[in-house]
N, CA, C and O atoms as a printed pandas DataFrame, in Angstrom:
     atom_number atom_name residue_name chain_id  residue_number  x_coord  y_coord  z_coord
0              1         N          MET        A               1   14.202   18.037    4.613
1              2        CA          MET        A               1   15.149   16.969    4.874
2              3         C          MET        A               1   14.677   16.151    6.069
3              4         O          MET        A               1   14.167   16.700    7.046
4              5         N          SER        A               2   14.850   14.846    5.983
5              6        CA          SER        A               2   14.383   13.952    7.020
6              7         C          SER        A               2   15.438   13.750    8.109
7              8         O          SER        A               2   16.638   13.905    7.879
8              9         N          THR        A               3   14.954   13.401    9.290
9             10        CA          THR        A               3   15.866   13.117   10.397
10            11         C          THR        A               3   15.937   11.616   10.668
11            12         O          THR        A               3   16.410   11.203   11.727
12            13         N          HIS        A               4   15.476   10.804    9.734
13            14        CA          HIS        A               4   15.483    9.362    9.929
14            15         C          HIS        A               4   16.911    8.828    9.930
15            16         O          HIS        A               4   17.740    9.235    9.117
16            17         N          THR        A               5   17.182    7.915   10.852
17            18        CA          THR        A               5   18.508    7.345   11.015
18            19         C          THR        A               5   18.653    6.078   10.169
19            20         O          THR        A               5   17.663    5.550    9.663
20            21         N          PRO        A               6   19.882    5.596   10.019
21            22        CA          PRO        A               6   20.078    4.333    9.298
22            23         C          PRO        A               6   19.308    3.169    9.932
23            24         O          PRO        A               6   18.866    2.268    9.219
24            25         N          ALA        A               7   19.141    3.174   11.258
25            26        CA          ALA        A               7   18.390    2.105   11.921
26            27         C          ALA        A               7   16.929    2.113   11.466
27            28         O          ALA        A               7   16.331    1.054   11.274
28            29         N          ILE        A               8   16.364    3.290   11.297
29            30        CA          ILE        A               8   14.971    3.389   10.830
30            31         C          ILE        A               8   14.879    2.918    9.385
31            32         O          ILE        A               8   13.914    2.255    9.006
32            33         N          THR        A               9   15.870    3.254    8.585
33            34        CA          THR        A               9   15.900    2.795    7.198
34            35         C          THR        A               9   15.946    1.274    7.153
35            36         O          THR        A               9   15.232    0.660    6.360
36            37         N          LEU        A              10   16.767    0.661    7.985
37            38        CA          LEU        A              10   16.868   -0.794    8.008
38            39         C          LEU        A              10   15.597   -1.442    8.536
39            40         O          LEU        A              10   15.219   -2.522    8.083
40            41         N          ARG        A              11   14.930   -0.791    9.493
41            42        CA          ARG        A              11   13.660   -1.314    9.986
42            43         C          ARG        A              11   12.610   -1.284    8.877
43            44         O          ARG        A              11   11.853   -2.239    8.709
44            45         N          ARG        A              12   12.567   -0.188    8.124
45            46        CA          ARG        A              12   11.618   -0.114    7.012
46            47         C          ARG        A              12   11.903   -1.221    6.007
47            48         O          ARG        A              12   10.983   -1.844    5.477
48            49         N          ARG        A              13   13.174   -1.459    5.752
49            50        CA          ARG        A              13   13.566   -2.502    4.802
50            51         C          ARG        A              13   13.058   -3.860    5.278
51            52         O          ARG        A              13   12.559   -4.651    4.477
52            53         N          ARG        A              14   13.182   -4.137    6.581
53            54        CA          ARG        A              14   12.717   -5.399    7.141
54            55         C          ARG        A              14   11.209   -5.579    6.981
55            56         O          ARG        A              14   10.735   -6.670    6.662
56            57         N          TYR        A              15   10.466   -4.504    7.205
57            58        CA          TYR        A              15    9.008   -4.595    7.147
58            59         C          TYR        A              15    8.454   -4.579    5.730
59            60         O          TYR        A              15    7.392   -5.153    5.489
60            61         N          THR        A              16    9.135   -3.944    4.790
61            62        CA          THR        A              16    8.582   -3.789    3.445
62            63         C          THR        A              16    9.216   -4.684    2.400
63            64         O          THR        A              16    8.626   -4.909    1.344
64            65         N          GLY        A              17   10.412   -5.205    2.673
65            66        CA          GLY        A              17   11.094   -6.028    1.682
66            67         C          GLY        A              17   11.817   -5.212    0.627
67            68         O          GLY        A              17   12.305   -5.765   -0.359
68            69         N          GLU        A              18   11.890   -3.913    0.822
69            70        CA          GLU        A              18   12.602   -3.053   -0.127
70            71         C          GLU        A              18   14.105   -3.289   -0.013
71            72         O          GLU        A              18   14.587   -3.828    0.984
72            73         N          SER        A              19   14.834   -2.881   -1.039
73            74        CA          SER        A              19   16.286   -2.918   -0.940
74            75         C          SER        A              19   16.726   -1.790   -0.006
75            76         O          SER        A              19   15.944   -0.891    0.300
76            77         N          VAL        A              20   17.973   -1.844    0.440
77            78        CA          VAL        A              20   18.486   -0.790    1.318
78            79         C          VAL        A              20   18.400    0.557    0.614
79            80         O          VAL        A              20   18.019    1.558    1.221
80            81         N          GLN        A              21   18.751    0.581   -0.655
81            82        CA          GLN        A              21   18.721    1.837   -1.416
82            83         C          GLN        A              21   17.292    2.375   -1.520
83            84         O          GLN        A              21   17.072    3.573   -1.340
84            85         N          GLN        A              22   16.328    1.511   -1.808
85            86        CA          GLN        A              22   14.937    1.956   -1.902
86            87         C          GLN        A              22   14.438    2.490   -0.561
87            88         O          GLN        A              22   13.783    3.531   -0.505
88            89         N          ALA        A              23   14.750    1.778    0.510
89            90        CA          ALA        A              23   14.316    2.219    1.841
90            91         C          ALA        A              23   14.982    3.535    2.211
91            92         O          ALA        A              23   14.334    4.410    2.787
92            93         N          ARG        A              24   16.256    3.695    1.894
93            94        CA          ARG        A              24   16.974    4.943    2.194
94            95         C          ARG        A              24   16.344    6.112    1.435
95            96         O          ARG        A              24   16.133    7.183    2.005
96            97         N          GLN        A              25   16.044    5.907    0.152
97            98        CA          GLN        A              25   15.420    6.972   -0.633
98            99         C          GLN        A              25   14.043    7.324   -0.082
99           100         O          GLN        A              25   13.685    8.499    0.003
100          101         N          ALA        A              26   13.281    6.314    0.289
101          102        CA          ALA        A              26   11.931    6.554    0.804
102          103         C          ALA        A              26   11.961    7.288    2.140
103          104         O          ALA        A              26   11.170    8.207    2.351
104          105         N          THR        A              27   12.860    6.902    3.045
105          106        CA          THR        A              27   12.898    7.555    4.350
106          107         C          THR        A              27   13.533    8.940    4.284
107          108         O          THR        A              27   13.208    9.809    5.093
108          109         N          SER        A              28   14.425    9.148    3.340
109          110        CA          SER        A              28   15.055   10.474    3.252
110          111         C          SER        A              28   14.101   11.532    2.712
111          112         O          SER        A              28   14.306   12.725    2.935
112          113         N          SER        A              29   13.052   11.099    1.998
113          114        CA          SER        A              29   12.110   12.074    1.441
114          115         C          SER        A              29   10.893   12.302    2.342
115          116         O          SER        A              29   10.018   13.099    2.001
116          117         N          LEU        A              30   10.825   11.618    3.480
117          118        CA          LEU        A              30    9.692   11.794    4.387
118          119         C          LEU        A              30    9.843   13.060    5.221
119          120         O          LEU        A              30   10.951   13.390    5.643
120          121         N          PRO        A              31    8.750   13.772    5.464
121          122        CA          PRO        A              31    8.811   14.922    6.368
122          123         C          PRO        A              31    9.049   14.456    7.801
123          124         O          PRO        A              31    8.674   13.338    8.152
124          125         N          PRO        A              32    9.664   15.289    8.629
125          126        CA          PRO        A              32    9.895   14.920   10.029
126          127         C          PRO        A              32    8.587   14.566   10.735
127          128         O          PRO        A              32    7.562   15.214   10.523
128          129         N          GLY        A              33    8.634   13.538   11.568
129          130        CA          GLY        A              33    7.461   13.116   12.307
130          131         C          GLY        A              33    6.584   12.114   11.586
131          132         O          GLY        A              33    5.609   11.623   12.155
132          133         N          THR        A              34    6.912   11.803   10.344
133          134        CA          THR        A              34    6.136   10.842    9.570
134          135         C          THR        A              34    6.625    9.437    9.865
135          136         O          THR        A              34    7.822    9.213   10.050
136          137         N          SER        A              35    5.700    8.494    9.908
137          138        CA          SER        A              35    6.077    7.108   10.143
138          139         C          SER        A              35    6.870    6.567    8.958
139          140         O          SER        A              35    6.467    6.763    7.812
140          141         N          PRO        A              36    7.987    5.893    9.211
141          142        CA          PRO        A              36    8.773    5.345    8.113
142          143         C          PRO        A              36    8.159    4.084    7.518
143          144         O          PRO        A              36    8.537    3.678    6.420
144          145         N          ILE        A              37    7.222    3.460    8.220
145          146        CA          ILE        A              37    6.562    2.261    7.722
146          147         C          ILE        A              37    5.245    2.688    7.073
147          148         O          ILE        A              37    4.398    3.293    7.731
148          149         N          PRO        A              38    5.070    2.379    5.792
149          150        CA          PRO        A              38    3.837    2.804    5.129
150          151         C          PRO        A              38    2.610    2.092    5.691
151          152         O          PRO        A              38    2.684    0.942    6.125
152          153         N          ALA        A              39    1.500    2.787    5.673
153          154        CA          ALA        A              39    0.235    2.199    6.126
154          155         C          ALA        A              39   -0.248    1.181    5.102
155          156         O          ALA        A              39    0.167    1.207    3.944
156          157         N          ALA        A              40   -1.121    0.292    5.534
157          158        CA          ALA        A              40   -1.693   -0.698    4.631
158          159         C          ALA        A              40   -2.481    0.014    3.538
159          160         O          ALA        A              40   -3.115    1.041    3.779
160          161         N          ALA        A              41   -2.431   -0.544    2.344
161          162        CA          ALA        A              41   -3.107    0.070    1.204
162          163         C          ALA        A              41   -4.626   -0.042    1.304
163          164         O          ALA        A              41   -5.346    0.804    0.775
164          165         N          ALA        A              42   -5.113   -1.073    1.974
165          166        CA          ALA        A              42   -6.561   -1.282    2.093
166          167         C          ALA        A              42   -6.858   -1.975    3.409
167          168         O          ALA        A              42   -5.966   -2.551    4.032
168          169         N          SER        A              43   -8.097   -1.918    3.824
169          170        CA          SER        A              43   -8.474   -2.562    5.085
170          171         C          SER        A              43   -8.286   -4.078    5.009
171          172         O          SER        A              43   -7.986   -4.715    6.019
172          173         N          ALA        A              44   -8.460   -4.658    3.823
173          174        CA          ALA        A              44   -8.243   -6.098    3.671
174          175         C          ALA        A              44   -6.786   -6.462    3.957
175          176         O          ALA        A              44   -6.510   -7.517    4.526
176          177         N          GLN        A              45   -5.869   -5.606    3.570
177          178        CA          GLN        A              45   -4.457   -5.848    3.851
178          179         C          GLN        A              45   -4.200   -5.767    5.355
179          180         O          GLN        A              45   -3.437   -6.570    5.893
180          181         N          GLN        A              46   -4.818   -4.819    6.033
181          182        CA          GLN        A              46   -4.667   -4.710    7.492
182          183         C          GLN        A              46   -5.154   -5.982    8.182
183          184         O          GLN        A              46   -4.508   -6.483    9.102
184          185         N          ILE        A              47   -6.281   -6.491    7.738
185          186        CA          ILE        A              47   -6.842   -7.709    8.329
186          187         C          ILE        A              47   -5.908   -8.889    8.079
187          188         O          ILE        A              47   -5.658   -9.682    8.987
188          189         N          LEU        A              48   -5.393   -9.013    6.863
189          190        CA          LEU        A              48   -4.467  -10.095    6.536
190          191         C          LEU        A              48   -3.221  -10.025    7.412
191          192         O          LEU        A              48   -2.805  -11.032    7.985
192          193         N          GLU        A              49   -2.628   -8.840    7.515
193          194        CA          GLU        A              49   -1.416   -8.677    8.325
194          195         C          GLU        A              49   -1.687   -9.002    9.793
195          196         O          GLU        A              49   -0.852   -9.616   10.458
196          197         N          ALA        A              50   -2.843   -8.596   10.297
197          198        CA          ALA        A              50   -3.198   -8.881   11.689
198          199         C          ALA        A              50   -3.366  -10.379   11.912
199          200         O          ALA        A              50   -2.930  -10.906   12.935
200          201         N          ARG        A              51   -3.990  -11.063   10.969
201          202        CA          ARG        A              51   -4.191  -12.512   11.115
202          203         C          ARG        A              51   -2.876  -13.278   11.021
203          204         O          ARG        A              51   -2.672  -14.252   11.745
204          205         N          VAL        A              52   -1.993  -12.846   10.141
205          206        CA          VAL        A              52   -0.678  -13.489   10.035
206          207         C          VAL        A              52    0.094  -13.301   11.330
207          208         O          VAL        A              52    0.669  -14.254   11.856
208          209         N          LEU        A              53    0.109  -12.081   11.845
209          210        CA          LEU        A              53    0.817  -11.810   13.095
210          211         C          LEU        A              53    0.218  -12.614   14.245
211          212         O          LEU        A              53    0.956  -13.181   15.051
212          213         N          LEU        A              54   -1.089  -12.669   14.331
213          214        CA          LEU        A              54   -1.745  -13.454   15.377
214          215         C          LEU        A              54   -1.375  -14.926   15.255
215          216         O          LEU        A              54   -1.088  -15.579   16.259
216          217         N          GLY        A              55   -1.378  -15.452   14.041
217          218        CA          GLY        A              55   -0.991  -16.843   13.826
218          219         C          GLY        A              55    0.433  -17.115   14.264
219          220         O          GLY        A              55    0.714  -18.152   14.865
220          221         N          LEU        A              56    1.332  -16.193   13.968
221          222        CA          LEU        A              56    2.724  -16.354   14.395
222          223         C          LEU        A              56    2.856  -16.313   15.908
223          224         O          LEU        A              56    3.628  -17.077   16.488
224          225         N          LEU        A              57    2.105  -15.426   16.548
225          226        CA          LEU        A              57    2.160  -15.332   18.003
226          227         C          LEU        A              57    1.583  -16.566   18.674
227          228         O          LEU        A              57    2.097  -17.016   19.698
228          229         N          GLU        A              58    0.526  -17.112   18.107
229          230        CA          GLU        A              58   -0.096  -18.305   18.694
230          231         C          GLU        A              58    0.792  -19.536   18.546
231          232         O          GLU        A              58    0.727  -20.448   19.371
232          233         N          CYS        A              59    1.607  -19.571   17.520
233          234        CA          CYS        A              59    2.483  -20.721   17.259
234          235         C          CYS        A              59    3.949  -20.334   17.398
235          236         O          CYS        A              59    4.797  -20.883   16.694
236          237         N          ARG        A              60    4.264  -19.408   18.285
237          238        CA          ARG        A              60    5.617  -18.885   18.370
238          239         C          ARG        A              60    6.658  -19.941   18.676
239          240         O          ARG        A              60    7.796  -19.820   18.222
240          241         N          ASN        A              61    6.310  -20.978   19.434
241          242        CA          ASN        A              61    7.283  -22.014   19.757
242          243         C          ASN        A              61    7.683  -22.829   18.539
243          244         O          ASN        A              61    8.792  -23.361   18.488
244          245         N          VAL        A              62    6.808  -22.932   17.573
245          246        CA          VAL        A              62    7.113  -23.674   16.361
246          247         C          VAL        A              62    8.218  -22.984   15.573
247          248         O          VAL        A              62    9.045  -23.652   14.954
248          249         N          TYR        A              63    8.240  -21.664   15.589
249          250        CA          TYR        A              63    9.181  -20.898   14.781
250          251         C          TYR        A              63   10.439  -20.483   15.519
251          252         O          TYR        A              63   11.394  -20.029   14.889
252          253         N          THR        A              64   10.469  -20.626   16.841
253          254        CA          THR        A              64   11.618  -20.121   17.592
254          255         C          THR        A              64   12.484  -21.217   18.190
255          256         O          THR        A              64   13.442  -20.907   18.898
256          257         N          HIS        A              65   12.193  -22.454   17.941
257          258        CA          HIS        A              65   13.026  -23.537   18.503
258          259         C          HIS        A              65   14.088  -23.946   17.537
259          260         O          HIS        A              65   14.882  -24.839   17.833
């Protein structure tokens, strides 16, 4: 049984786009100490996510005003 809280379930939902029910099922089946956010499926996905995040950080004023 997992010790993940509803806040962790909602955080996973935010990062993955899953429904609340899907995120709840996924986090409830994780062993304790496991990250609730899944790792990137491939190194290309990691690079893409890093570049998107960097782009958002570099242009943060465009998105936060």
